[in-house]
N, CA, C and O atoms as a CHARMM CRD file, in Angstrom:
* protein
*
  360
    1    1 PHE  N    -91.84600 179.17200 103.34300 PROA 1      0.00000
    2    1 PHE  CA   -93.05900 178.71800 104.01100 PROA 1      0.00000
    3    1 PHE  C    -94.09800 179.81200 104.03000 PROA 1      0.00000
    4    1 PHE  O    -93.77200 180.99800 104.06100 PROA 1      0.00000
    5    2 ASP  N    -95.32600 179.41200 104.01100 PROA 2      0.00000
    6    2 ASP  CA   -96.46000 180.30900 104.23400 PROA 2      0.00000
    7    2 ASP  C    -97.04900 179.86600 105.56600 PROA 2      0.00000
    8    2 ASP  O    -97.76700 178.87000 105.65700 PROA 2      0.00000
    9    3 VAL  N    -96.71900 180.64100 106.59600 PROA 3      0.00000
   10    3 VAL  CA   -97.16600 180.29800 107.92400 PROA 3      0.00000
   11    3 VAL  C    -97.87300 181.45000 108.59300 PROA 3      0.00000
   12    3 VAL  O    -97.73100 182.59600 108.16800 PROA 3      0.00000
   13    4 ASP  N    -98.63900 181.16300 109.64300 PROA 4      0.00000
   14    4 ASP  CA   -99.29500 182.25400 110.35500 PROA 4      0.00000
   15    4 ASP  C    -98.26100 183.02600 111.12200 PROA 4      0.00000
   16    4 ASP  O    -97.09700 182.62700 111.15200 PROA 4      0.00000
   17    5 VAL  N    -98.65000 184.13300 111.75100 PROA 5      0.00000
   18    5 VAL  CA   -97.64200 184.98900 112.37000 PROA 5      0.00000
   19    5 VAL  C    -96.93800 184.32500 113.55700 PROA 5      0.00000
   20    5 VAL  O    -95.74700 184.55400 113.77300 PROA 5      0.00000
   21    6 ALA  N    -97.64500 183.52300 114.31100 PROA 6      0.00000
   22    6 ALA  CA   -97.02400 182.84400 115.43800 PROA 6      0.00000
   23    6 ALA  C    -95.91200 181.88200 114.92300 PROA 6      0.00000
   24    6 ALA  O    -94.82500 181.78500 115.49400 PROA 6      0.00000
   25    7 GLY  N    -96.24000 181.20000 113.84400 PROA 7      0.00000
   26    7 GLY  CA   -95.28600 180.24500 113.26000 PROA 7      0.00000
   27    7 GLY  C    -94.09300 181.00800 112.73600 PROA 7      0.00000
   28    7 GLY  O    -92.95500 180.56100 112.87400 PROA 7      0.00000
   29    8 GLY  N    -94.35200 182.19200 112.11700 PROA 8      0.00000
   30    8 GLY  CA   -93.24900 183.02700 111.56000 PROA 8      0.00000
   31    8 GLY  C    -92.30200 183.48400 112.68400 PROA 8      0.00000
   32    8 GLY  O    -91.07900 183.46800 112.54600 PROA 8      0.00000
   33    9 VAL  N    -92.92500 183.89000 113.79800 PROA 9      0.00000
   34    9 VAL  CA   -92.11300 184.35100 114.88500 PROA 9      0.00000
   35    9 VAL  C    -91.29700 183.20800 115.47600 PROA 9      0.00000
   36    9 VAL  O    -90.12800 183.38000 115.82000 PROA 9      0.00000
   37   10 SER  N    -91.91100 182.06400 115.58700 PROA 10     0.00000
   38   10 SER  CA   -91.23300 180.86900 116.05100 PROA 10     0.00000
   39   10 SER  C    -90.06000 180.44900 115.18700 PROA 10     0.00000
   40   10 SER  O    -88.98700 180.14600 115.70900 PROA 10     0.00000
   41   11 ILE  N    -90.24900 180.42400 113.84500 PROA 11     0.00000
   42   11 ILE  CA   -89.21900 180.08500 112.93700 PROA 11     0.00000
   43   11 ILE  C    -88.06700 181.11100 113.05600 PROA 11     0.00000
   44   11 ILE  O    -86.89400 180.73700 113.08200 PROA 11     0.00000
   45   12 LYS  N    -88.42000 182.39100 113.12600 PROA 12     0.00000
   46   12 LYS  CA   -87.38700 183.45200 113.19400 PROA 12     0.00000
   47   12 LYS  C    -86.58800 183.31600 114.44400 PROA 12     0.00000
   48   12 LYS  O    -85.36600 183.46100 114.41500 PROA 12     0.00000
   49   13 SER  N    -87.29000 183.01800 115.63400 PROA 13     0.00000
   50   13 SER  CA   -86.56700 182.89400 116.85400 PROA 13     0.00000
   51   13 SER  C    -85.60400 181.67900 116.86200 PROA 13     0.00000
   52   13 SER  O    -84.55900 181.70500 117.51300 PROA 13     0.00000
   53   14 LYS  N    -85.98100 180.63500 116.13000 PROA 14     0.00000
   54   14 LYS  CA   -85.14200 179.43400 116.10100 PROA 14     0.00000
   55   14 LYS  C    -83.94000 179.62300 115.18000 PROA 14     0.00000
   56   14 LYS  O    -82.83800 179.17300 115.49400 PROA 14     0.00000
   57   15 PHE  N    -84.15100 180.28200 114.05300 PROA 15     0.00000
   58   15 PHE  CA   -83.08500 180.36900 113.01900 PROA 15     0.00000
   59   15 PHE  C    -82.38500 181.73400 112.99700 PROA 15     0.00000
   60   15 PHE  O    -81.35600 181.87200 112.33500 PROA 15     0.00000
   61   16 GLY  N    -82.91700 182.75800 113.70800 PROA 16     0.00000
   62   16 GLY  CA   -82.29300 184.03300 113.74200 PROA 16     0.00000
   63   16 GLY  C    -81.99800 184.62200 112.33800 PROA 16     0.00000
   64   16 GLY  O    -82.87900 184.70500 111.48300 PROA 16     0.00000
   65   17 ASN  N    -80.77100 185.01200 112.14700 PROA 17     0.00000
   66   17 ASN  CA   -80.36500 185.67300 110.87000 PROA 17     0.00000
   67   17 ASN  C    -80.27800 184.68200 109.73400 PROA 17     0.00000
   68   17 ASN  O    -80.07300 185.10400 108.59500 PROA 17     0.00000
   69   18 ASP  N    -80.42100 183.38200 109.97300 PROA 18     0.00000
   70   18 ASP  CA   -80.44900 182.40800 108.90500 PROA 18     0.00000
   71   18 ASP  C    -81.81700 182.24800 108.28500 PROA 18     0.00000
   72   18 ASP  O    -82.01200 181.40200 107.41200 PROA 18     0.00000
   73   19 ALA  N    -82.76700 183.05300 108.72700 PROA 19     0.00000
   74   19 ALA  CA   -84.11200 183.04200 108.17200 PROA 19     0.00000
   75   19 ALA  C    -84.50800 184.44800 107.84800 PROA 19     0.00000
   76   19 ALA  O    -84.15000 185.37300 108.57700 PROA 19     0.00000
   77   20 LEU  N    -85.23800 184.63900 106.77300 PROA 20     0.00000
   78   20 LEU  CA   -85.83100 185.96500 106.43100 PROA 20     0.00000
   79   20 LEU  C    -87.31900 185.89400 106.68900 PROA 20     0.00000
   80   20 LEU  O    -88.05000 185.13100 106.05800 PROA 20     0.00000
   81   21 ALA  N    -87.74400 186.70700 107.63100 PROA 21     0.00000
   82   21 ALA  CA   -89.16800 186.73900 107.99700 PROA 21     0.00000
   83   21 ALA  C    -89.79800 187.91000 107.31100 PROA 21     0.00000
   84   21 ALA  O    -89.48400 189.06600 107.59700 PROA 21     0.00000
   85   22 ILE  N    -90.72700 187.59100 106.36400 PROA 22     0.00000
   86   22 ILE  CA   -91.41900 188.67100 105.62100 PROA 22     0.00000
   87   22 ILE  C    -92.86400 188.70500 106.05400 PROA 22     0.00000
   88   22 ILE  O    -93.57200 187.70000 105.99100 PROA 22     0.00000
   89   23 PHE  N    -93.31000 189.91600 106.51300 PROA 23     0.00000
   90   23 PHE  CA   -94.64800 190.13300 106.92300 PROA 23     0.00000
   91   23 PHE  C    -95.43600 190.77700 105.79400 PROA 23     0.00000
   92   23 PHE  O    -95.09400 191.88300 105.37500 PROA 23     0.00000
   93   24 ILE  N    -96.45300 190.14400 105.29700 PROA 24     0.00000
   94   24 ILE  CA   -97.26000 190.69500 104.18400 PROA 24     0.00000
   95   24 ILE  C    -98.58800 191.19700 104.74400 PROA 24     0.00000
   96   24 ILE  O    -99.35700 190.47000 105.37300 PROA 24     0.00000
   97   25 LYS  N    -98.80400 192.46200 104.48000 PROA 25     0.00000
   98   25 LYS  CA  -100.07500 192.99200 105.04500 PROA 25     0.00000
   99   25 LYS  C   -100.82500 193.75100 103.97000 PROA 25     0.00000
  100   25 LYS  O   -100.23900 194.21800 102.99300 PROA 25     0.00000
  101   26 PRO  N   -102.11600 193.86700 104.16300 PROA 26     0.00000
  102   26 PRO  CA  -102.96400 194.70700 103.28600 PROA 26     0.00000
  103   26 PRO  C   -102.73400 196.19100 103.49600 PROA 26     0.00000
  104   26 PRO  O   -102.21100 196.58700 104.53800 PROA 26     0.00000
  105   27 PRO  N   -103.10800 197.01800 102.54000 PROA 27     0.00000
  106   27 PRO  CA  -102.86600 198.46000 102.73400 PROA 27     0.00000
  107   27 PRO  C   -103.63700 198.98100 103.95600 PROA 27     0.00000
  108   27 PRO  O   -103.21900 199.95800 104.57600 PROA 27     0.00000
  109   28 SER  N   -104.74900 198.34200 104.30200 PROA 28     0.00000
  110   28 SER  CA  -105.51700 198.69000 105.46900 PROA 28     0.00000
  111   28 SER  C   -106.54200 197.58500 105.78400 PROA 28     0.00000
  112   28 SER  O   -106.85400 196.75600 104.92900 PROA 28     0.00000
  113   29 ILE  N   -107.04700 197.58600 106.99200 PROA 29     0.00000
  114   29 ILE  CA  -108.07000 196.56200 107.30600 PROA 29     0.00000
  115   29 ILE  C   -109.28600 196.73300 106.42600 PROA 29     0.00000
  116   29 ILE  O   -109.88000 195.73700 106.01300 PROA 29     0.00000
  117   30 ASP  N   -109.68600 197.97400 106.11900 PROA 30     0.00000
  118   30 ASP  CA  -110.86100 198.22900 105.30900 PROA 30     0.00000
  119   30 ASP  C   -110.58800 197.69900 103.86100 PROA 30     0.00000
  120   30 ASP  O   -111.49400 197.13800 103.24400 PROA 30     0.00000
  121   31 ALA  N   -109.39400 197.86500 103.33800 PROA 31     0.00000
  122   31 ALA  CA  -109.05300 197.33200 102.05200 PROA 31     0.00000
  123   31 ALA  C   -109.19300 195.80700 102.03500 PROA 31     0.00000
  124   31 ALA  O   -109.72900 195.23000 101.08900 PROA 31     0.00000
  125   32 LEU  N   -108.70400 195.17300 103.09400 PROA 32     0.00000
  126   32 LEU  CA  -108.80800 193.71900 103.19400 PROA 32     0.00000
  127   32 LEU  C   -110.27300 193.31400 103.23600 PROA 32     0.00000
  128   32 LEU  O   -110.68700 192.38000 102.54800 PROA 32     0.00000
  129   33 LYS  N   -111.05000 194.01300 104.03700 PROA 33     0.00000
  130   33 LYS  CA  -112.48200 193.67400 104.10600 PROA 33     0.00000
  131   33 LYS  C   -113.13000 193.77500 102.70500 PROA 33     0.00000
  132   33 LYS  O   -113.90100 192.90200 102.30600 PROA 33     0.00000
  133   34 GLN  N   -112.81900 194.80200 102.00500 PROA 34     0.00000
  134   34 GLN  CA  -113.45000 194.98600 100.66400 PROA 34     0.00000
  135   34 GLN  C   -112.93700 193.87300  99.73800 PROA 34     0.00000
  136   34 GLN  O   -113.70800 193.38900  98.91100 PROA 34     0.00000
  137   35 ARG  N   -111.74100 193.47200  99.83500 PROA 35     0.00000
  138   35 ARG  CA  -111.23600 192.37300  98.97800 PROA 35     0.00000
  139   35 ARG  C   -111.97700 191.05600  99.27700 PROA 35     0.00000
  140   35 ARG  O   -112.36800 190.32100  98.37000 PROA 35     0.00000
  141   36 LEU  N   -112.15200 190.79300 100.55600 PROA 36     0.00000
  142   36 LEU  CA  -112.87400 189.58300 100.97400 PROA 36     0.00000
  143   36 LEU  C   -114.32700 189.58300 100.48700 PROA 36     0.00000
  144   36 LEU  O   -114.85600 188.58700  99.99400 PROA 36     0.00000
  145   37 ILE  N   -114.93700 190.76000 100.65500 PROA 37     0.00000
  146   37 ILE  CA  -116.32700 190.85400 100.15000 PROA 37     0.00000
  147   37 ILE  C   -116.36500 190.73200  98.66900 PROA 37     0.00000
  148   37 ILE  O   -117.24900 190.06100  98.13600 PROA 37     0.00000
  149   38 GLY  N   -115.45800 191.33900  97.98200 PROA 38     0.00000
  150   38 GLY  CA  -115.40500 191.25800  96.50200 PROA 38     0.00000
  151   38 GLY  C   -115.13800 189.85600  95.99700 PROA 38     0.00000
  152   38 GLY  O   -115.61600 189.52200  94.91400 PROA 38     0.00000
  153   39 ARG  N   -114.42100 189.03100  96.69300 PROA 39     0.00000
  154   39 ARG  CA  -114.19800 187.68200  96.26600 PROA 39     0.00000
  155   39 ARG  C   -115.42900 186.77200  96.32100 PROA 39     0.00000
  156   39 ARG  O   -115.55900 185.80100  95.57600 PROA 39     0.00000
  157   40 ALA  N   -116.31600 187.13700  97.23700 PROA 40     0.00000
  158   40 ALA  CA  -117.57000 186.44900  97.44700 PROA 40     0.00000
  159   40 ALA  C   -117.37400 184.95300  97.68700 PROA 40     0.00000
  160   40 ALA  O   -118.12700 184.12700  97.17200 PROA 40     0.00000
  161   41 THR  N   -116.35600 184.61800  98.47500 PROA 41     0.00000
  162   41 THR  CA  -116.11500 183.22900  98.77400 PROA 41     0.00000
  163   41 THR  C   -116.41600 182.93000 100.25600 PROA 41     0.00000
  164   41 THR  O   -116.44400 181.76700 100.66000 PROA 41     0.00000
  165   42 ASP  N   -116.63700 183.96300 101.04900 PROA 42     0.00000
  166   42 ASP  CA  -116.90100 183.77900 102.48600 PROA 42     0.00000
  167   42 ASP  C   -118.20500 184.48800 102.86300 PROA 42     0.00000
  168   42 ASP  O   -118.56500 185.51100 102.28000 PROA 42     0.00000
  169   43 ASN  N   -118.90100 183.91800 103.85000 PROA 43     0.00000
  170   43 ASN  CA  -120.07200 184.60400 104.31100 PROA 43     0.00000
  171   43 ASN  C   -119.67200 185.75500 105.26900 PROA 43     0.00000
  172   43 ASN  O   -118.50000 185.88600 105.62300 PROA 43     0.00000
  173   44 SER  N   -120.62200 186.55900 105.67000 PROA 44     0.00000
  174   44 SER  CA  -120.24600 187.75500 106.47000 PROA 44     0.00000
  175   44 SER  C   -119.62700 187.36900 107.81100 PROA 44     0.00000
  176   44 SER  O   -118.73700 188.06700 108.29800 PROA 44     0.00000
  177   45 GLU  N   -120.07600 186.28600 108.40900 PROA 45     0.00000
  178   45 GLU  CA  -119.48700 185.83000 109.69100 PROA 45     0.00000
  179   45 GLU  C   -118.04500 185.43100 109.49200 PROA 45     0.00000
  180   45 GLU  O   -117.18500 185.78000 110.30100 PROA 45     0.00000
  181   46 ASP  N   -117.76800 184.70300 108.42200 PROA 46     0.00000
  182   46 ASP  CA  -116.37700 184.31200 108.13200 PROA 46     0.00000
  183   46 ASP  C   -115.47400 185.50700 107.86900 PROA 46     0.00000
  184   46 ASP  O   -114.31800 185.53700 108.29100 PROA 46     0.00000
  185   47 ILE  N   -116.02200 186.49200 107.16100 PROA 47     0.00000
  186   47 ILE  CA  -115.27300 187.72600 106.89400 PROA 47     0.00000
  187   47 ILE  C   -114.97000 188.46300 108.18000 PROA 47     0.00000
  188   47 ILE  O   -113.85000 188.92800 108.39100 PROA 47     0.00000
  189   48 THR  N   -115.97800 188.56900 109.04500 PROA 48     0.00000
  190   48 THR  CA  -115.69600 189.22700 110.31600 PROA 48     0.00000
  191   48 THR  C   -114.60200 188.47400 111.11400 PROA 48     0.00000
  192   48 THR  O   -113.72800 189.10800 111.70500 PROA 48     0.00000
  193   49 THR  N   -114.64700 187.18100 111.13200 PROA 49     0.00000
  194   49 THR  CA  -113.64300 186.41000 111.82200 PROA 49     0.00000
  195   49 THR  C   -112.27100 186.61700 111.19800 PROA 49     0.00000
  196   49 THR  O   -111.27900 186.74000 111.91600 PROA 49     0.00000
  197   50 ARG  N   -112.20400 186.65600 109.89700 PROA 50     0.00000
  198   50 ARG  CA  -110.88400 186.85100 109.25300 PROA 50     0.00000
  199   50 ARG  C   -110.33500 188.26700 109.47200 PROA 50     0.00000
  200   50 ARG  O   -109.12600 188.47000 109.58400 PROA 50     0.00000
  201   51 ILE  N   -111.25700 189.24200 109.53100 PROA 51     0.00000
  202   51 ILE  CA  -110.83000 190.61400 109.80900 PROA 51     0.00000
  203   51 ILE  C   -110.31200 190.75400 111.23500 PROA 51     0.00000
  204   51 ILE  O   -109.30600 191.42300 111.47200 PROA 51     0.00000
  205   52 GLU  N   -110.99900 190.12200 112.18400 PROA 52     0.00000
  206   52 GLU  CA  -110.52700 190.14400 113.53400 PROA 52     0.00000
  207   52 GLU  C   -109.15200 189.50300 113.65500 PROA 52     0.00000
  208   52 GLU  O   -108.26800 190.03000 114.33000 PROA 52     0.00000
  209   53 LYS  N   -108.98100 188.37300 113.00400 PROA 53     0.00000
  210   53 LYS  CA  -107.70400 187.63800 112.99300 PROA 53     0.00000
  211   53 LYS  C   -106.60300 188.54300 112.41300 PROA 53     0.00000
  212   53 LYS  O   -105.51300 188.64200 112.97500 PROA 53     0.00000
  213   54 ALA  N   -106.90200 189.19800 111.28500 PROA 54     0.00000
  214   54 ALA  CA  -105.95100 189.99900 110.63900 PROA 54     0.00000
  215   54 ALA  C   -105.50200 191.21300 111.57600 PROA 54     0.00000
  216   54 ALA  O   -104.33400 191.59000 111.67900 PROA 54     0.00000
  217   55 ASP  N   -106.53800 191.74500 112.21200 PROA 55     0.00000
  218   55 ASP  CA  -106.26200 192.85000 113.07700 PROA 55     0.00000
  219   55 ASP  C   -105.30700 192.45800 114.19500 PROA 55     0.00000
  220   55 ASP  O   -104.43000 193.24500 114.55100 PROA 55     0.00000
  221   56 LEU  N   -105.45200 191.25800 114.76200 PROA 56     0.00000
  222   56 LEU  CA  -104.55100 190.74700 115.73300 PROA 56     0.00000
  223   56 LEU  C   -103.15900 190.45400 115.16100 PROA 56     0.00000
  224   56 LEU  O   -102.13600 190.73100 115.78700 PROA 56     0.00000
  225   57 GLU  N   -103.15900 189.90300 113.98800 PROA 57     0.00000
  226   57 GLU  CA  -101.87400 189.50400 113.33500 PROA 57     0.00000
  227   57 GLU  C   -101.00900 190.75500 113.06900 PROA 57     0.00000
  228   57 GLU  O    -99.78300 190.70500 113.17300 PROA 57     0.00000
  229   58 LEU  N   -101.65200 191.84500 112.73400 PROA 58     0.00000
  230   58 LEU  CA  -100.91800 193.10500 112.47100 PROA 58     0.00000
  231   58 LEU  C   -100.08900 193.50100 113.65900 PROA 58     0.00000
  232   58 LEU  O    -99.08000 194.18100 113.47900 PROA 58     0.00000
  233   59 THR  N   -100.45100 193.11700 114.86900 PROA 59     0.00000
  234   59 THR  CA   -99.61900 193.48500 116.04800 PROA 59     0.00000
  235   59 THR  C    -98.27500 192.75500 116.09100 PROA 59     0.00000
  236   59 THR  O    -97.39900 193.08300 116.89100 PROA 59     0.00000
  237   60 TYR  N    -98.13300 191.76500 115.21800 PROA 60     0.00000
  238   60 TYR  CA   -96.83200 191.01200 115.17300 PROA 60     0.00000
  239   60 TYR  C    -95.87100 191.61000 114.14600 PROA 60     0.00000
  240   60 TYR  O    -94.73500 191.14400 114.05000 PROA 60     0.00000
  241   61 GLU  N    -96.26400 192.58900 113.40000 PROA 61     0.00000
  242   61 GLU  CA   -95.49400 193.11600 112.31400 PROA 61     0.00000
  243   61 GLU  C    -94.03900 193.39600 112.68500 PROA 61     0.00000
  244   61 GLU  O    -93.12100 193.08300 111.92700 PROA 61     0.00000
  245   62 ASP  N    -93.84500 193.99200 113.86500 PROA 62     0.00000
  246   62 ASP  CA   -92.53000 194.45600 114.27500 PROA 62     0.00000
  247   62 ASP  C    -91.57000 193.27500 114.62700 PROA 62     0.00000
  248   62 ASP  O    -90.38900 193.50100 114.89300 PROA 62     0.00000
  249   63 LYS  N    -92.06900 192.06600 114.62700 PROA 63     0.00000
  250   63 LYS  CA   -91.28100 190.88700 114.94100 PROA 63     0.00000
  251   63 LYS  C    -90.70000 190.27600 113.69200 PROA 63     0.00000
  252   63 LYS  O    -89.97800 189.28300 113.78100 PROA 63     0.00000
  253   64 PHE  N    -90.98600 190.82800 112.53100 PROA 64     0.00000
  254   64 PHE  CA   -90.50700 190.31700 111.27300 PROA 64     0.00000
  255   64 PHE  C    -89.35900 191.27700 110.73900 PROA 64     0.00000
  256   64 PHE  O    -89.21900 192.43300 111.14000 PROA 64     0.00000
  257   65 ASP  N    -88.59100 190.69200 109.83000 PROA 65     0.00000
  258   65 ASP  CA   -87.49500 191.43900 109.28600 PROA 65     0.00000
  259   65 ASP  C    -87.90500 192.60500 108.37400 PROA 65     0.00000
  260   65 ASP  O    -87.30800 193.68100 108.38600 PROA 65     0.00000
  261   66 VAL  N    -88.95700 192.33600 107.58100 PROA 66     0.00000
  262   66 VAL  CA   -89.36500 193.33400 106.56700 PROA 66     0.00000
  263   66 VAL  C    -90.85500 193.15600 106.36000 PROA 66     0.00000
  264   66 VAL  O    -91.39500 192.05900 106.50400 PROA 66     0.00000
  265   67 THR  N    -91.52400 194.27700 106.01300 PROA 67     0.00000
  266   67 THR  CA   -92.96200 194.24900 105.73500 PROA 67     0.00000
  267   67 THR  C    -93.18100 194.60300 104.25600 PROA 67     0.00000
  268   67 THR  O    -92.57200 195.52400 103.71200 PROA 67     0.00000
  269   68 ILE  N    -94.04600 193.85400 103.65700 PROA 68     0.00000
  270   68 ILE  CA   -94.46500 194.16200 102.33000 PROA 68     0.00000
  271   68 ILE  C    -95.95400 194.55000 102.36800 PROA 68     0.00000
  272   68 ILE  O    -96.76500 193.77100 102.87000 PROA 68     0.00000
  273   69 ILE  N    -96.32500 195.69700 101.86800 PROA 69     0.00000
  274   69 ILE  CA   -97.75600 196.03400 101.78700 PROA 69     0.00000
  275   69 ILE  C    -98.25900 195.58500 100.45700 PROA 69     0.00000
  276   69 ILE  O    -97.79400 196.01500  99.40100 PROA 69     0.00000
  277   70 ASN  N    -99.22700 194.70400 100.53600 PROA 70     0.00000
  278   70 ASN  CA   -99.82400 194.15700  99.32500 PROA 70     0.00000
  279   70 ASN  C   -100.94200 195.02300  98.81800 PROA 70     0.00000
  280   70 ASN  O   -102.12000 194.69200  98.95100 PROA 70     0.00000
  281   71 ASP  N   -100.55600 196.15000  98.22800 PROA 71     0.00000
  282   71 ASP  CA  -101.57200 196.98400  97.60200 PROA 71     0.00000
  283   71 ASP  C   -101.64200 196.78600  96.10200 PROA 71     0.00000
  284   71 ASP  O   -102.59100 197.21800  95.44700 PROA 71     0.00000
  285   72 ASN  N   -100.61600 196.12100  95.56100 PROA 72     0.00000
  286   72 ASN  CA  -100.58300 195.72000  94.16400 PROA 72     0.00000
  287   72 ASN  C    -99.92300 194.37200  94.09200 PROA 72     0.00000
  288   72 ASN  O    -98.72800 194.27300  94.36900 PROA 72     0.00000
  289   73 LEU  N   -100.64100 193.32400  93.73200 PROA 73     0.00000
  290   73 LEU  CA  -100.14800 191.97600  93.82100 PROA 73     0.00000
  291   73 LEU  C    -98.89800 191.78900  93.01500 PROA 73     0.00000
  292   73 LEU  O    -97.96100 191.14900  93.49400 PROA 73     0.00000
  293   74 THR  N    -98.83400 192.32200  91.79600 PROA 74     0.00000
  294   74 THR  CA   -97.66100 192.14600  90.91500 PROA 74     0.00000
  295   74 THR  C    -96.44400 192.80500  91.59000 PROA 74     0.00000
  296   74 THR  O    -95.36300 192.21800  91.63000 PROA 74     0.00000
  297   75 GLU  N    -96.61800 193.95700  92.08800 PROA 75     0.00000
  298   75 GLU  CA   -95.46400 194.67900  92.75000 PROA 75     0.00000
  299   75 GLU  C    -95.04300 193.98700  94.00300 PROA 75     0.00000
  300   75 GLU  O    -93.84700 193.88100  94.27600 PROA 75     0.00000
  301   76 ALA  N    -96.01300 193.49400  94.80200 PROA 76     0.00000
  302   76 ALA  CA   -95.71900 192.83400  96.04700 PROA 76     0.00000
  303   76 ALA  C    -94.93700 191.49800  95.76600 PROA 76     0.00000
  304   76 ALA  O    -93.99300 191.15300  96.47700 PROA 76     0.00000
  305   77 LYS  N    -95.34800 190.82100  94.77000 PROA 77     0.00000
  306   77 LYS  CA   -94.62400 189.55500  94.40400 PROA 77     0.00000
  307   77 LYS  C    -93.17800 189.87900  93.95300 PROA 77     0.00000
  308   77 LYS  O    -92.23500 189.17500  94.31400 PROA 77     0.00000
  309   78 LYS  N    -93.02900 190.94700  93.16600 PROA 78     0.00000
  310   78 LYS  CA   -91.69200 191.34800  92.73400 PROA 78     0.00000
  311   78 LYS  C    -90.84200 191.72900  93.90400 PROA 78     0.00000
  312   78 LYS  O    -89.68000 191.33000  93.96900 PROA 78     0.00000
  313   79 GLU  N    -91.37800 192.49200  94.84000 PROA 79     0.00000
  314   79 GLU  CA   -90.60600 192.89200  96.04600 PROA 79     0.00000
  315   79 GLU  C    -90.16200 191.63400  96.80400 PROA 79     0.00000
  316   79 GLU  O    -89.01400 191.54800  97.24000 PROA 79     0.00000
  317   80 ILE  N    -91.04500 190.68400  96.95900 PROA 80     0.00000
  318   80 ILE  CA   -90.73100 189.46700  97.71400 PROA 80     0.00000
  319   80 ILE  C    -89.65300 188.65800  97.04600 PROA 80     0.00000
  320   80 ILE  O    -88.72700 188.18700  97.70700 PROA 80     0.00000
  321   81 VAL  N    -89.76000 188.48800  95.74000 PROA 81     0.00000
  322   81 VAL  CA   -88.74500 187.74900  94.96800 PROA 81     0.00000
  323   81 VAL  C    -87.38600 188.46500  95.09000 PROA 81     0.00000
  324   81 VAL  O    -86.35800 187.81600  95.27700 PROA 81     0.00000
  325   82 ASP  N    -87.38700 189.76300  94.98500 PROA 82     0.00000
  326   82 ASP  CA   -86.14300 190.52400  95.11500 PROA 82     0.00000
  327   82 ASP  C    -85.57600 190.36000  96.49600 PROA 82     0.00000
  328   82 ASP  O    -84.37100 190.13300  96.61300 PROA 82     0.00000
  329   83 LEU  N    -86.34500 190.45700  97.54200 PROA 83     0.00000
  330   83 LEU  CA   -85.88200 190.31700  98.89300 PROA 83     0.00000
  331   83 LEU  C    -85.27400 188.90600  99.12800 PROA 83     0.00000
  332   83 LEU  O    -84.21500 188.77900  99.74100 PROA 83     0.00000
  333   84 ILE  N    -85.94400 187.88000  98.64500 PROA 84     0.00000
  334   84 ILE  CA   -85.47700 186.53000  98.80500 PROA 84     0.00000
  335   84 ILE  C    -84.21000 186.30100  98.04700 PROA 84     0.00000
  336   84 ILE  O    -83.30300 185.63800  98.54900 PROA 84     0.00000
  337   85 SER  N    -84.11600 186.82900  96.85100 PROA 85     0.00000
  338   85 SER  CA   -82.91200 186.71700  96.00800 PROA 85     0.00000
  339   85 SER  C    -81.71800 187.36600  96.71500 PROA 85     0.00000
  340   85 SER  O    -80.63900 186.77500  96.75000 PROA 85     0.00000
  341   86 LYS  N    -81.88000 188.52800  97.26000 PROA 86     0.00000
  342   86 LYS  CA   -80.83900 189.26400  97.94700 PROA 86     0.00000
  343   86 LYS  C    -80.40700 188.46200  99.19100 PROA 86     0.00000
  344   86 LYS  O    -79.21600 188.34400  99.48000 PROA 86     0.00000
  345   87 PHE  N    -81.40600 187.90800  99.92900 PROA 87     0.00000
  346   87 PHE  CA   -81.12400 187.19300 101.13700 PROA 87     0.00000
  347   87 PHE  C    -80.30000 185.96000 100.81300 PROA 87     0.00000
  348   87 PHE  O    -79.29900 185.68500 101.47400 PROA 87     0.00000
  349   88 ILE  N    -80.71300 185.22300  99.80800 PROA 88     0.00000
  350   88 ILE  CA   -80.00400 184.00800  99.42500 PROA 88     0.00000
  351   88 ILE  C    -78.60000 184.26100  98.92400 PROA 88     0.00000
  352   88 ILE  O    -77.68300 183.47400  99.15700 PROA 88     0.00000
  353   89 ASN  N    -78.45100 185.37400  98.23400 PROA 89     0.00000
  354   89 ASN  CA   -77.12900 185.65900  97.63500 PROA 89     0.00000
  355   89 ASN  C    -76.12400 186.34600  98.56800 PROA 89     0.00000
  356   89 ASN  O    -74.96900 186.57700  98.21100 PROA 89     0.00000
  357   90 ASN  N    -76.60500 186.66200  99.77500 PROA 90     0.00000
  358   90 ASN  CA   -75.69200 187.30600 100.75500 PROA 90     0.00000
  359   90 ASN  C    -75.12300 186.31000 101.70800 PROA 90     0.00000
  360   90 ASN  O    -74.34500 186.67400 102.58900 PROA 90     0.00000
């Protein structure tokens, strides 16, 4: 599932060790802001809202089993696939 942090925490609390909660975060809030600006799909107000939301969501990181820093999309996807494969096979 791709859920927000509250949903992730809720799923993890319901399923415990039967669920793998992966927290995906940007290398920094500034990097996220630059990505959003570079995409040119949101206006500045929407970007500000998304940055504020991301800043709040980062406070939930410790409630997840593992954190992936998305500083390189290809590497992050590989890490996620590897984590899921190990989780399923255990």
